[in-house]
C-alpha positions as CSV (number, residue, x, y, z in Angstrom):
1,M,-7.8,21.2,-14.5
2,D,-9.8,23.2,-12.0
3,E,-11.6,26.4,-13.0
4,N,-8.5,28.0,-11.7
5,A,-6.1,27.3,-14.5
6,N,-3.2,26.8,-12.1
7,T,-4.9,24.3,-9.8
8,V,-5.5,20.6,-10.3
9,T,-7.7,18.3,-8.3
10,L,-6.9,14.6,-7.5
11,L,-9.8,12.4,-6.5
12,N,-9.1,9.6,-4.1
13,S,-12.4,7.7,-4.7
14,A,-12.4,7.5,-8.4
15,P,-10.6,5.1,-10.8
16,L,-7.5,6.7,-12.4
17,L,-7.6,6.5,-16.2
18,D,-5.0,7.7,-18.8
19,M,-5.8,10.0,-21.7
20,N,-7.0,7.1,-23.8
21,G,-9.5,6.0,-21.1
22,N,-7.5,3.0,-20.0
23,P,-6.6,2.3,-16.3
24,V,-3.2,3.6,-15.3
25,H,-1.1,0.5,-14.5
26,A,1.8,1.9,-12.4
27,H,1.6,0.3,-9.0
28,G,4.6,0.2,-6.6
29,G,6.3,2.8,-8.7
30,H,8.1,6.1,-8.7
31,M,7.8,9.6,-10.2
32,L,10.6,11.5,-11.8
33,C,10.2,15.2,-12.8
34,T,12.2,16.2,-15.9
35,D,11.8,18.3,-19.0
36,G,8.6,19.9,-17.5
37,Y,6.9,16.5,-17.1
38,Y,6.2,14.1,-14.2
39,Y,7.1,10.7,-15.4
40,W,5.4,7.8,-13.6
41,F,7.0,4.4,-13.7
42,G,5.2,1.4,-12.2
43,E,4.2,-2.3,-12.2
44,N,1.9,-3.4,-15.0
45,R,0.7,-7.0,-14.3
46,M,-1.6,-7.3,-17.2
47,D,-0.6,-10.3,-19.3
48,R,3.1,-10.7,-18.9
49,R,4.8,-8.5,-16.3
50,R,6.3,-5.2,-17.4
51,V,7.1,-1.7,-16.3
52,S,4.9,1.0,-17.8
53,C,5.7,4.7,-18.1
54,Y,3.2,7.6,-18.2
55,R,3.8,11.3,-18.2
56,S,1.8,14.4,-17.2
57,V,2.3,18.1,-16.8
58,D,-0.4,18.4,-14.1
59,L,-0.5,15.1,-12.2
60,V,-4.1,14.6,-13.5
61,N,-4.0,13.9,-17.2
62,W,-1.7,11.0,-17.8
63,E,-0.3,10.0,-21.2
64,W,0.9,6.4,-21.7
65,R,4.4,6.6,-23.2
66,N,5.9,3.1,-23.3
67,D,6.3,-0.2,-21.6
68,V,9.9,0.7,-20.9
69,L,10.9,-2.8,-19.5
70,T,9.3,-6.1,-20.6
71,L,10.2,-9.7,-20.3
72,D,11.5,-9.4,-23.9
73,S,13.7,-6.3,-23.3
74,P,17.3,-6.4,-24.6
75,V,19.8,-7.8,-22.1
76,Q,23.4,-6.7,-21.8
77,P,26.0,-7.6,-19.2
78,I,27.6,-5.1,-16.8
79,Y,31.0,-4.8,-15.2
80,H,29.9,-6.8,-12.1
81,R,28.5,-10.2,-11.8
82,T,24.7,-10.5,-12.3
83,T,22.3,-13.1,-13.4
84,L,21.2,-12.0,-16.9
85,E,18.2,-14.4,-17.1
86,L,15.2,-12.0,-17.3
87,E,12.5,-14.7,-17.7
88,P,13.5,-18.2,-16.5
89,L,12.6,-21.3,-18.5
90,D,11.3,-24.6,-17.1
91,R,12.9,-28.0,-17.8
92,E,11.0,-28.2,-21.1
93,G,12.3,-24.8,-22.2
94,R,9.0,-23.0,-21.6
95,P,9.0,-19.5,-20.1
96,T,7.8,-19.4,-16.5
97,G,7.2,-15.7,-16.2
98,A,9.0,-13.3,-13.8
99,V,8.0,-10.9,-11.1
100,I,9.1,-7.3,-11.4
101,E,8.1,-5.1,-8.5
102,R,8.7,-1.5,-7.2
103,P,10.6,-0.1,-10.2
104,K,12.4,3.2,-9.2
105,V,14.2,5.5,-11.7
106,L,16.9,8.2,-11.2
107,Y,18.8,10.3,-13.7
108,N,22.6,10.1,-13.4
109,K,24.2,13.5,-14.4
110,L,27.6,11.9,-14.8
111,T,26.6,9.4,-17.4
112,G,23.5,11.1,-18.8
113,R,21.5,7.9,-18.4
114,F,18.3,7.0,-16.6
115,V,18.9,4.0,-14.2
116,M,16.1,1.7,-12.9
117,W,16.4,-0.5,-9.8
118,M,13.7,-3.0,-8.9
119,H,12.8,-6.2,-7.1
120,W,13.0,-9.4,-9.2
121,E,11.7,-12.9,-8.6
122,N,11.6,-16.0,-10.8
123,G,7.8,-16.2,-11.4
124,R,7.3,-19.4,-9.4
125,D,7.9,-18.2,-5.9
126,Y,9.7,-15.5,-3.8
127,S,12.8,-17.5,-3.0
128,D,15.3,-15.6,-5.1
129,A,14.7,-12.2,-3.5
130,R,17.0,-10.2,-5.8
131,C,17.4,-6.6,-6.9
132,A,17.7,-5.9,-10.6
133,I,19.0,-3.1,-12.8
134,A,18.1,-1.6,-16.2
135,D,19.1,1.7,-17.8
136,C,18.4,3.8,-20.9
137,G,19.6,7.0,-22.6
138,T,16.0,8.5,-22.6
139,V,13.6,8.7,-19.7
140,D,10.7,6.8,-21.5
141,G,12.7,4.8,-24.0
142,D,13.5,1.0,-24.2
143,Y,15.5,0.1,-21.1
144,V,18.3,-2.4,-21.3
145,Y,18.2,-5.1,-18.6
146,R,21.5,-5.5,-16.8
147,G,20.7,-8.5,-14.6
148,S,19.6,-9.4,-11.1
149,F,21.7,-10.2,-8.0
150,N,21.6,-10.4,-4.2
151,P,23.4,-7.2,-2.9
152,I,26.4,-8.2,-0.9
153,G,24.7,-11.6,-0.6
154,N,21.6,-10.2,1.1
155,M,18.0,-10.9,0.2
156,S,16.4,-7.9,-1.5
157,R,12.6,-7.5,-1.9
158,D,10.5,-4.2,-1.4
159,C,12.8,-1.4,-2.3
160,T,13.3,2.3,-3.0
161,L,15.9,4.7,-4.5
162,F,16.9,8.1,-3.0
163,Q,19.2,10.8,-4.5
164,D,20.8,13.1,-2.0
165,D,21.6,16.8,-2.6
166,D,25.2,16.0,-3.7
167,G,24.0,13.5,-6.3
168,T,24.9,10.4,-4.3
169,A,22.3,7.7,-4.7
170,Y,21.1,5.1,-2.2
171,F,19.2,1.9,-2.5
172,I,17.1,0.6,0.4
173,S,15.5,-2.9,0.4
174,A,13.9,-5.4,2.7
175,A,16.2,-8.3,3.6
176,R,16.4,-11.3,5.9
177,E,12.9,-12.5,5.0
178,N,11.7,-8.9,5.3
179,A,12.9,-8.6,8.9
180,D,15.3,-5.7,8.1
181,L,15.6,-2.7,5.9
182,I,19.2,-2.3,4.5
183,M,20.6,0.9,3.0
184,Y,23.3,0.7,0.4
185,R,25.3,3.5,-1.2
186,L,25.5,3.2,-5.0
187,S,28.5,3.7,-7.2
188,P,28.8,7.1,-9.0
189,D,27.2,5.6,-12.2
190,Y,24.3,4.2,-10.1
191,L,24.9,0.7,-11.7
192,S,26.3,-1.2,-8.7
193,I,26.4,-1.4,-4.9
194,E,29.4,0.5,-3.4
195,E,28.8,-0.2,0.3
196,Q,26.2,-1.4,2.8
197,V,25.9,1.7,5.0
198,K,23.0,1.1,7.5
199,T,20.6,-1.5,8.8
200,L,17.3,0.1,9.8
201,W,15.1,-1.2,12.6
202,P,16.4,-4.8,12.5
203,G,13.8,-7.4,13.2
204,Q,10.9,-5.0,12.9
205,A,9.6,-6.3,9.5
206,R,9.1,-3.2,7.4
207,E,8.4,-3.0,3.7
208,A,7.3,-0.5,1.0
209,P,10.0,2.1,2.0
210,A,10.1,5.7,0.6
211,L,12.7,8.2,1.6
212,M,12.7,12.0,1.3
213,K,14.7,15.0,2.7
214,R,13.2,18.3,3.9
215,Q,15.2,21.2,5.3
216,G,18.1,19.0,6.2
217,V,16.0,16.3,7.9
218,Y,15.5,12.8,6.3
219,F,12.1,11.1,6.6
220,L,11.5,7.5,5.8
221,I,8.0,6.0,5.6
222,S,7.2,2.3,5.4
223,S,4.5,-0.3,6.1
224,A,4.3,-3.5,8.1
225,C,4.3,-6.8,6.3
226,T,0.7,-7.9,5.9
227,G,0.5,-9.0,2.3
228,W,-2.2,-7.3,0.3
229,L,-4.0,-6.0,3.4
230,P,-3.4,-2.4,4.5
231,N,-1.9,-1.6,7.9
232,Q,-0.7,1.2,10.1
233,G,2.0,3.1,8.2
234,T,5.0,4.6,10.0
235,Y,7.6,7.3,9.6
236,A,11.0,8.0,11.2
237,W,13.4,10.9,10.9
238,S,17.1,11.5,11.2
239,E,19.4,14.4,10.6
240,E,22.2,12.1,9.4
241,L,21.4,9.4,6.8
242,F,23.8,6.9,8.4
243,G,23.3,8.2,11.9
244,R,20.8,7.4,14.6
245,W,17.2,7.3,13.4
246,S,14.1,8.0,15.5
247,P,11.8,5.1,16.6
248,L,9.0,4.2,14.2
249,L,6.1,6.7,14.6
250,P,2.5,6.3,13.3
251,L,1.5,7.8,10.0
252,G,-2.1,8.1,9.0
253,D,-4.8,5.9,10.5
254,I,-4.7,2.1,11.3
255,T,-4.8,1.2,7.6
256,T,-2.9,4.3,6.2
257,Y,-6.3,5.2,4.7
258,D,-6.4,1.8,3.0
259,S,-3.1,2.2,1.2
260,Q,0.5,1.1,1.2
261,P,3.3,3.6,0.5
262,A,4.6,3.7,-3.1
263,F,6.6,7.0,-3.2
264,I,6.7,10.7,-2.3
265,V,6.5,13.4,-4.9
266,P,8.0,16.9,-4.3
267,I,5.7,19.6,-5.8
268,V,7.8,22.6,-6.5
269,G,6.0,25.8,-7.6
270,T,6.7,27.0,-11.1
271,D,6.7,30.7,-10.0
272,N,8.7,30.2,-6.8
273,D,10.8,27.7,-4.8
274,Q,8.1,26.7,-2.5
275,C,7.9,22.9,-2.2
276,S,5.1,20.7,-0.9
277,Y,5.1,16.9,-0.7
278,L,2.6,14.4,-2.0
279,Y,2.2,10.9,-0.6
280,V,1.2,8.4,-3.3
281,G,0.0,5.0,-2.0
282,D,-1.3,1.8,-3.6
283,R,-4.8,0.7,-2.6
284,W,-4.3,-3.0,-3.3
285,D,-7.6,-4.9,-3.7
286,P,-6.9,-8.5,-2.3
287,A,-10.1,-9.9,-3.9
288,D,-9.3,-8.5,-7.4
289,Y,-5.8,-7.1,-8.1
290,Y,-7.1,-5.4,-11.2
291,A,-9.5,-3.3,-9.1
292,S,-6.5,-1.9,-7.2
293,S,-6.2,1.9,-7.2
294,Y,-4.2,4.8,-5.8
295,V,-4.3,7.3,-3.0
296,F,-2.9,10.9,-3.3
297,L,-2.6,12.7,0.0
298,P,-0.6,15.8,1.2
299,L,2.2,15.3,3.7
300,S,2.3,18.1,6.3
301,F,5.1,18.9,8.8
302,P,3.9,20.4,12.1
303,S,7.5,20.8,13.1
304,G,10.9,20.1,11.6
305,R,11.0,16.5,12.8
306,E,7.3,15.7,12.6
307,M,5.3,14.3,9.7
308,K,1.6,14.0,9.4
309,L,-0.8,12.4,6.9
310,D,-4.5,13.3,6.9
311,W,-7.3,11.9,4.8
312,A,-8.8,14.0,2.0
313,E,-11.4,13.0,-0.6
314,R,-9.9,15.7,-2.9
315,T,-6.3,16.8,-3.0
316,M,-5.9,20.2,-4.8
317,I,-2.5,21.3,-6.0
318,D,-1.6,24.9,-7.1
319,L,1.2,24.0,-9.6
320,R,2.3,27.6,-9.9
321,K,2.7,28.2,-6.1
322,G,3.6,24.6,-5.1
323,V,0.8,24.6,-2.5
324,V,-1.3,21.6,-1.7
325,A,-4.8,21.9,-0.2
326,V,-7.5,19.3,0.7
327,E,-11.2,18.9,0.7
328,C,-12.9,16.3,2.9
329,S,-16.6,15.7,3.7
330,S,-17.9,14.5,7.0
331,G,-17.6,10.9,5.7
332,S,-20.1,8.1,5.0
333,D,-20.4,6.8,8.6
334,L,-19.7,3.3,7.1
335,F,-17.2,0.9,8.5
336,R,-15.5,-2.4,7.7
337,L,-15.1,-5.0,10.5
338,K,-11.8,-6.8,10.1
339,S,-10.9,-10.0,12.0
340,L,-7.3,-9.6,13.3
341,G,-7.0,-13.4,13.7
342,M,-7.7,-14.3,10.0
343,G,-7.4,-11.0,8.1
344,L,-10.9,-11.5,6.8
345,Y,-13.8,-9.0,6.9
346,L,-17.3,-9.4,8.3
347,A,-19.9,-9.6,5.5
348,A,-23.6,-10.2,4.8
349,G,-24.0,-13.7,3.4
350,N,-26.7,-15.6,1.6
351,Q,-30.3,-15.9,2.4
352,S,-31.0,-18.1,5.4
353,I,-32.7,-21.4,4.7
354,E,-35.0,-21.1,7.7
355,H,-36.3,-17.5,7.1
356,E,-36.6,-15.6,3.8
357,E,-36.0,-12.2,5.4
358,T,-32.8,-13.1,7.2
359,L,-29.2,-13.5,5.9
360,N,-26.3,-15.5,7.1
361,V,-23.1,-13.8,8.2
362,E,-19.6,-14.8,7.1
363,V,-16.1,-13.4,6.8
364,R,-14.4,-12.7,3.4
365,T,-11.3,-11.5,1.7
366,L,-11.2,-7.7,1.7
367,S,-12.9,-6.2,-1.4
368,Y,-13.4,-2.4,-1.6
369,E,-16.3,-2.8,-4.0
370,D,-18.2,-5.3,-1.8
371,Q,-21.2,-3.5,-0.3
372,Q,-21.9,-6.5,1.9
373,Q,-18.7,-5.7,3.8
374,R,-19.9,-2.2,4.8
375,W,-21.5,-1.7,8.2
376,T,-23.2,1.0,10.2
377,V,-22.7,1.1,14.0
378,E,-25.5,2.8,16.0
379,Y,-25.0,3.4,19.7
380,G,-28.0,3.2,22.0
381,E,-28.6,4.8,25.4
382,T,-27.3,1.8,27.3
383,G,-23.9,2.1,25.8
384,R,-24.5,-0.9,23.6
385,A,-24.7,-0.8,19.8
386,R,-26.7,-2.0,16.9
387,I,-24.6,-3.2,14.0
388,R,-26.4,-3.2,10.7
389,N,-25.8,-3.9,7.0
390,S,-28.2,-1.9,4.9
391,E,-31.7,-2.4,6.4
392,K,-30.8,-5.5,8.4
393,A,-29.2,-5.8,11.9
394,L,-26.7,-8.2,13.2
395,S,-28.4,-10.7,15.6
396,I,-27.8,-14.0,17.3
397,G,-29.0,-17.1,15.5
398,P,-29.3,-20.7,16.7
399,L,-26.2,-22.8,17.8
400,N,-24.0,-19.7,18.3
401,S,-24.5,-18.5,14.8
402,L,-25.0,-15.0,13.5
403,L,-27.8,-13.6,11.3
404,L,-28.9,-10.4,9.7
405,E,-32.5,-9.7,10.4
406,P,-34.9,-6.9,9.4
407,I,-34.4,-3.9,11.7
408,R,-37.0,-3.5,14.5
409,D,-37.2,-0.3,16.3
410,N,-36.7,-1.6,19.8
411,E,-33.9,-1.9,22.4
412,D,-33.5,-5.7,21.9
413,Q,-31.4,-5.2,18.8
414,F,-28.9,-2.9,20.6
415,I,-27.3,-6.1,21.9
416,W,-23.6,-5.6,21.1
417,L,-21.0,-4.3,23.4
418,L,-17.8,-3.0,21.6
419,T,-15.0,-3.2,24.1
420,E,-11.6,-1.8,23.3
421,S,-8.8,-4.3,23.8
422,E,-5.3,-3.9,22.4
423,A,-4.4,-0.6,20.6
424,G,-6.7,-0.2,17.7
425,S,-8.7,-3.4,18.3
426,L,-11.9,-4.4,20.0
427,T,-14.1,-7.3,21.0
428,I,-17.7,-7.5,19.9
429,G,-19.7,-9.1,22.7
430,S,-23.3,-10.2,23.4
431,N,-25.4,-9.7,26.6
432,D,-24.4,-13.1,27.9
433,G,-20.7,-12.5,27.6
434,R,-20.0,-14.4,24.4
435,V,-17.9,-12.6,21.7
436,L,-17.6,-12.8,17.9
437,T,-15.0,-15.4,17.0
438,V,-13.6,-16.2,13.5
439,A,-12.6,-19.7,12.4
440,G,-10.3,-20.9,9.6
441,E,-10.4,-19.6,6.1
442,Q,-12.5,-21.8,3.7
443,R,-12.4,-22.2,0.0
444,G,-12.9,-19.0,-2.0
445,G,-11.3,-16.8,0.7
446,W,-14.3,-17.0,3.0
447,G,-14.4,-18.1,6.7
448,C,-16.8,-18.8,9.5
449,V,-17.8,-16.4,12.3
450,F,-19.7,-17.4,15.4
451,L,-20.2,-16.6,19.1
452,E,-18.0,-18.2,21.7
453,S,-17.0,-17.5,25.3
454,K,-14.2,-15.0,25.8
455,R,-11.0,-16.8,26.3
456,C,-7.4,-15.9,27.1
457,H,-5.3,-15.9,23.9
458,D,-1.8,-17.3,23.5
459,P,0.1,-14.9,21.3
460,R,2.4,-17.8,20.2
461,L,-0.6,-19.0,18.1
462,G,-0.7,-15.8,16.1
463,A,-3.3,-13.0,16.1
464,D,-6.4,-13.3,18.4
465,P,-9.4,-14.7,16.5
466,Q,-11.7,-12.8,18.9
467,L,-10.3,-9.3,18.1
468,F,-11.6,-7.0,15.4
469,Q,-10.7,-3.6,13.9
470,L,-13.4,-1.0,13.1
471,I,-12.1,0.6,9.9
472,S,-13.7,3.7,8.3
473,V,-14.8,3.3,4.7
474,R,-12.9,5.8,2.6
């Protein structure tokens, strides 16, 4: 709690620990507010996969309650056909594990039960693409697994649940190899699909959906499909759930502040009916999943049909008034340089064999803890720039290679020209017209970066290996 007893502060740059000092494992999850608590369900990938549940009265101090669904949970059939196999076995009868992702929970007033929907895979690959159901009589009790299935024969991967004002529930999931988002209306007991009601943005490859409603307008946020790497989030709005939706509109910056949407939490004041909305995103760490963290940011609404997500190092919530405020410094002036062609990040490498004071330069898998992936860009009077990592500057080595050399205070090291290309991307060029180019990924998630003449890229070959993104370190 803050010194103001009604205000809490969420830090976006610090690990999130529970009240026992352990990391909170609740990725891809969902929050449900009931009985004066926020209950947070999410993926726990430690050891065998499971769904963990935490609770808090203030969104800061989290108490672990239970692993509400595990691969050993009780299994019971339901009134429609599902596959009851929770953890498959191989030919020798050995368990192969299973993947449980994006668990979402709603309370059903008609039955008095809590119902969980999720994405299920077989533990070997992502070929099954099924949704799965579990339910329980208490919010943080032991859930009974009811099986997995393909809704109306469709694939079902990243997913979300939404409960409308009249109590009707909807399930939205990615289908057709993630090309489409499909919306389904659930049965009154929330345990089956009643009807497929809408296909959203067919062919536009969206995942990580989250749906909310504000003043009669529906908003749906989502991300592009780029694996563990963050990308530009989007939102869309509609006044009718099954009606015409707006085009996809940008949300946040080009990496959604290094996050992927998980869910949206309504914050309703305890002393009034004022409601604010909190975006919760997963900050996946591709180099080390267990270093993944969370981002908590306020959603604002400049108009009734417009949504905005701004960065904040600290998000402050007045629980009594239902008001969210932010605090943000001027920033660190550090950047990451991402290769669009390979999805790898420019990094300082090992010491050069030829010179003790110089380092090689390479590209690596994104790691938020890797200081060698953090760069400073200093612009000179000529319009060119010096790119440095700590006290060494990026320079040209022999045979089109790149090096990091000790900084010398002269114009010669302001040799790089950063030229905007496609939206949100740039080329990094030298004085002689060559540009940084990234080659194929090598063992260990590293690749090779070198100088090459600028060339016309064929988009049928994928992303351009000569394009980069300059991404602020948050």
